[in-house]
N, C-alpha and C positions, 0 to 999 in steps of 0.2 A: 435370445433363447438358449438357456443353459444347456439344455440336454443336447444342444449339436456339439461337433468335434470335429477334428479332423479336417480334411478336405470338404466335409459341408459345412465347417464353421467359416472356411474363408466365399463360400458363395452366399451364405445368408447373412454374415456379419461384416467382413472387410474387404468382400472382392469388389463393391461400390468405388470403395477410396482406391483401391488400387488400380480401377480402371480411370480414373481421374487422373491418378498422379501419369501413369504411362501417356493418357491422353495429351497430359498438358506436353509430354516430349514428343509427341509425335508418334507414338506409338498404337497404330490400334488394335493388331492382333500379336501379339509376341510368340503365341504357339505355330502360327500358320506364317508367320514371315521369317526369313531369313537373316543371319546377324549382319552380313552387309547392308541388307536393305533397311533393318531399323537405323542402324550406324548411319547412313546416308540420311535417313529421313531427320535426324536432329542436327545433320551438319548445316540444312538448310535453316538459316534464323538460329543457331546456337544460343546465343544470345541471350534473344528474346523468351525463348523457351526456358533457360535457364532462371529467367529472374519468375516467369511465371509460375515455376515449380516452387522456388522461395516464396511467392507470394500465397501460394496454394498451400502450402505446408502450415504457413502461419494462420491460414484461416481454419484450419482443422486440427490444429495443435491439442486442443482440446476435447475434442470429438471422441466419441466412443469405440476402442478399437485402433486407434490411431497407432500404437504401438507396431500394431499386427500387420496393420497396413502398411507403413513406411518398413517395415523389416522386411514383409512379401513383396514391395514393389523393387527391394534393393536387391532378393536374390534376382530378378527377371532384368533390372540393368546390369546385374553383374554377369549374367548368362551372356548378353549381348557384346560386352567389354566395356560399357560405356562408362568412363572415369568419372566424368564431370559431373554428372548428375550423381553418380553414387558419392563423391564428396558431399554433396547438398543433403542426401538423405541421413548420412552419417553424421552431420553435422546437427542436424534436427531429430537424432535421437533412433535411429533404427541400430536395431540389435543383431550383432555379429553370432551371435549365438541361438540365433532364430532357425527354427529347421523347416525345410520344406517338408508340408505336411503329407506328402504322398511318399516322398522316397527318405525322408528323414535325412537328407543331405543340408550340412550348414551351405552360406553364401561362399566361403572360402572353397568347400569341394567341388560345390558347381560350379567356380571360376576354372578349376583345374580341370573339370570334366570338358568344358568348354574351351580349353586350351585361352586361358583369359591372362599371359601376365603379367601385363599391367596393371590388372586389377587385382591379382593376386597380392602385388606387391603393396599397393594401396592397403590393402586389408588388414595385412599382415602389419603394417606401420599404423593402421589404425588400433591394434588392440585383437587381431584373429588370434584363437590359440592355434598356431601353425602345425600342431601337431595332435589337434583334436581328431577323436575315430569317432563316425559315423553311428548310431543305435543298431543299426540292421547286421553291417558287412564287417564291422569293426575296420573299416580301414582308414586310413590316416591322409591328409591329401599328397604327403608323397608316395604312399601305395599306389592311389589312382594315377599319378602322373607317372610311376614308372613301368605300366601296364600297357601304353600306347605309345609309338615310335611318332605319333603326331605332337604328343605333350610333350616333347623334350625340351620345348623353351618353359615351361612352366616348371617342367622338375629343376632345370639348373637354376629359377628365380628360386625356387624353394631351397636349395641347397646354399646360395648366394646367403638367404635370407637367416641359415640357421638351423633348419629343420633337421631331427635327430634322426640321419641318416640307418641307425642300427636301432630305432625304436622298432618294438615287435607287437603282434595282437596276440588274444589270449592262446592262441594255437601255436605262439613261436615265431610265427610269417614276420619277417623284415621287408623291407621295399625291394632287396635286390630278390630274393625269393618268389616276391608278386611278378618281377619283371621278368624271372625265367619262367614260371608257371603258365606266363600270358603268352608266351609266346610259341609260336606252330612251327617256324622253320620255313614255313611256306608264303603264306601272306602276313602272319605277326611275327616279325623280328626283330626286337628290340635291341639290336646289340650297341648302338649310339647310348639308350639308356642304362644299360648294364655298365659300358665303362664310364659313364658319366657318375654311376653310383660307386663303382670300385675306386676313381679317383677321388671322391669325397669321403672316401674311410670306410665303406661298405666291408661287415666281415664276411670274411669266405667262410668261416667255419660256421656261419648261423645254421641251427636246425630246428624244424619243427616238433610239437609235440608226440608228432607220427613218423619221426625218425627223418624226413625228406631235407636234403642237403643243397649244395647248389649244384650238385652230379644229377639228381634226382630228374630233373627234367629233361638233360640231354641224355641219360640212359633211356627215360618212356622213349625220346623222341626218335633215338637211334633203334627199337624195335620195332617203331613205325613203320622205316626205311621197308621193312621186308614185304609189306601189303601195300604199298603204293607204286605208281608207274617210275619210269627210271629218272626221269624230269623233275618232279617232285624230290626223290631220292636224292640225287644230286644237291637239290637247294637246301636239303635237310644238315646232308654231311657236311656243305660247307658251313650253315650256320652252325654246328655242332661244334666245327673245325674252331671257328672264329671266336666261338663263348668260350672253350676250353683254352683259348691262347691266353684270353683276357684272364680268365680265373686263376691261372697258373702264374701269371706275371705277377698277381696280386697275392701268392702265398698257398693258393688251395692245394691240398694234398689230394689227388686223383685215387690213390692208392690203401686210404684207410677202409677198416671195417664199419659195418658188417660188409662182405662182398657183393651183396644184391646193392648196394650204395655204390661201390668201386667203379668209376668209367674203367681203370685199366683191366682190371677183373673183368669186365664186361667185353672190352673189346680182345681182350687176349681169349676167353672162350668161345668170340665170335672173328677169330684173326683173319679169316677167310673174306667176310663182308667189311670189316672195319680194318684193314690191313692198312690204309693211310693215317688215320687217327692214331691207332695204336702204334705205328711210327713215330708221329710226332710226339705222344706221351711220352715215348721213351728216350727218345731223343732230344726231349727238354728237362729229363732228370726223374721223369717218374719211379718210382720203385717196382720189379718186377715183383717182388712178394709183399706180402700184406705189410705195410709200413709201422704198423702199430704192433705186429707178435713175428715178424719172421714168417719163412717158408712154414712153419708148423702150422699156420694158420691155411692159408691158399700159396701154391709157387706158380709164378709165370711158365717155368720150364716142364710143371707135370702136368698144367693144363693146356700149352702149345700142343705136347707130344700127344697128350688123349686126345684132343681132338682133331689132330691130325690123323689118328687111327680111324678116328668115329668117319671122318670126311672121308678119306682112301677106302673104307668097307663099300661105299655108297656111290663114287666117282668114277669116270672112264678113264681112261688114259691118258688123254689129252688135258682133262682138268686136275688130274695127278700132278702132273710134272709143274703145274703151277702152283698148286698147293706146296711142294715141296720145295718148289724154291721160295716163295713167302714164308715158310717154317723155318727153315735155315736162315733167311734174313732177319726174323725175328730172334731166334736164339743167338746170333752174333750179337744182334743188338742188345741183349740182355747179358751177353759175357763181355762184351767191352764197357760194360757199364759200371764195373766194380772191382777191383783187385781181385779178389777170390768168391769162385761161386759158389752160391748158397744154395745147396737143393734141400727137399723135405727127407727128413727119416724116411726108410723102406720106401725108396724113390723106384716104382715099380712100374711098366709100361706094358699093358695088352697088346701086342701086336697082331695075332689071331683076328683074320679075316681081311687084313692089308694086302694081299695076294702077292703080287713079285717085288713090292718094294718094302715087305716085312723086314728083311736086311736091313735095308736103308735106314729106316725106322732105330730098328736096334742099335746101328753104329752109332747114332745120334745118341742114346741114351748113354750107349757104353761110352761115349766122348766124354759125357757132362760129367760122369763119374767119376772118369780118370782128370780130367781138370779139378773137380771139389779135392781130390786125394794128393795132388802134385803142387809145389809152392809154385808162385806165378815166376814166368819171367820177366826179365828185365825190360825186354822190346812189350812184352803186353802191359804193365804198368805203366810203362812210357805211352802208350796208346791210351788206355784208359785217363791218365792225367791231362792229354793234351784234348781229348774228347769232351771230357768234364769242362774243362775252361773255353772251349767251344759253343755250350750249350746257350740258349736252347736252339731249337729247331732255326733253320735247316743245317743241322751238323757237317753233312757230307757237302755243300756249297761251301761251307766257311776251309772245310779242308782243302779243296781244289784252290781256293784261294791264297793258299799260305804259300812265302818264299820258302820250300824244298823241293827236294830233288824229287822228282817222278816218282821214284821207287818207293821212296818212305811215304809218300801220297797214298800209295798204292796199297800199303799196310794199313794206315789209317783210315781207307774209307772201309764201311762194313760190309756193301757188296758191289759187284762190277755189272751186275744185270741192268735190265732195262728198267727192275722195280727200284734201283738206287736215283734214279732219272726222272721219274714219273711224275712231277710236280703239281701238275695242274690236278690230282685226284685229289689233293689237300686243299 
């Protein structure tokens, strides 16, 4: 019936052969039985069933649609992780490039989706294209493996077998970006997948055609914390911290342009909410200005003071003290990061509406201007040098462990309030 194609062609042309092959293996209904059920059924009298399969394939080797039937049967046994029958089907001519007529996935894609690492290895060693992309979503096997934490064994096996960790689809999306984009920080958190990809050489500077970077997912999730309950927000914040830690350890720059894709810029603008993550970024060496264009593009000092004024206009007295404390802490972190303070030109702050705290904000602003125009003191230079040597986070914990007099350690520490000891937030 030449006018039939796709799924209907299976039913009318080679499904009878597929049923006979699966029946010889004791697999009666692969759509309804689980992988463990079918694997168990094969183990009973396995050698006899494999012999029967060999005989069956010999008898049908000249029949119509033999190639399609054997290839589709390979998809089914691969889905169940049945390696011995898969070897026989490959020996008898199963096509590794054959696509499932419904999903258009190849047998390697399906093996990854079903988390069958032994099958993945067999297929690659038998000649399957390890970097092949499907026709619908343009996903490679590595992309699929990166998207679920349960597929970590397949991800590891693919990397060991030589999958291209930095291959990108037509939109520029790599496996690392797939792993990040598929994480929600609550139910799906692919931290180990991300770690494995980074250790395998994933490029932290990868960018899609839509200009999504490795930090885009984190910035999006941080935005989601404002609309969810406290427990979910805690899980998301923990995920964002862990992933940021991994990315920065492998050379990712959270302070690059554009500002809306800069994690540092995002945390500075919402230092009230993202204070723990901002502290981590700065203590790990993230620039407080745009790392590409300097303070002329955006400046951490200006953002913090500007946001502080906005917060103070709407908050009560109790909250205002906490805000001032956090703002002072962040400003001190930025001051202790470089020998000379770098401020933007025309550095002005509008303190109107800051009520009783306007003078304090103005004093912060004026002290920064004085610092920029004053030569750095020797003790400040020593503080910057020592803290840089102790990066990354947690610098204050490392300072306390130094064999130095308490008075010197006191100076090296940024803040002596409860903010500096609240490690659980991170």
